[in-house]
N, C-alpha and C positions, 0 to 999 in steps of 0.2 A: 504493499500499499504506500509506504513512504517513497518508493521509486516512482510510482505514478505521479505523486504530487510534485516531485522534483522535475519530472519530464513535462508536466503541464506548466509549471512555472517557467521553464526555459522557453516553451512555446509562447506563453503569454509575454515573456520578455522580448522575444523576437517581434511580435506584433506591435508592442509598444515602441520598440526601436524604430520600426518602419513608420509608425504614426508620427514620431518626433521628427523624422526626416521631412515628411509632408508638411508638418507645422512650420518647419524652417524654410519651406519653399522649394524643396527638392522634389523633382518629379520622379515617379517610380515606373519602371518599365519591366514587363515580363515577356520573354521570348519575342522581342521586337515591337511590342504594342504597349501603349500607356496602360497602367494598372493601378491597383489600390492595395493597401496593406492586407486587407481581407483576402483578396484573390491570391496574392503572393504567398501568404501564410498557408492557404489552402493547397496551393500547388506544392509547397514544400512537404506538407503532410502526406500528400497523395503520391509523391514521386517514388516510383518502384523501379529499381534498376537504373536510377539516374540521380544526379545531383544538380544543384544550381550554382553557377559561378557568378560572383558579383563583379561588376565593372563600375568603377566610380568615374564619372565624367565631370570635368571641371569646365567653368566658363572661362572667358578670355582673361579674367582677373585672378584665376586660380582657385576660385571658390566652387565647392561642390554644387552642381546644378542638376544632376540626374544620376540616379542609381538604377542600373540595369541588372536584371537577373536572367541569365541564359541557361537553359537546360543542357546538360552535358551527360552523355551516357557513361555509366561505369563500365570498366572493362572486366 
């Protein structure tokens, strides 16, 4: 039971992290399309035989402007 609580907390932390990016004006993308924290969180939960790679995209001033998640297949 304790392991499930820890696992759920990590998932909740991930979603909160994504929501904080959005609050700061960072756009989120999932597999090449604009997305939301909810959709990205769900995609991570459902990924079977795959992982997601993060790509941090900066604007001309070097500030984070976009966070992309691209699905990659596990070997």
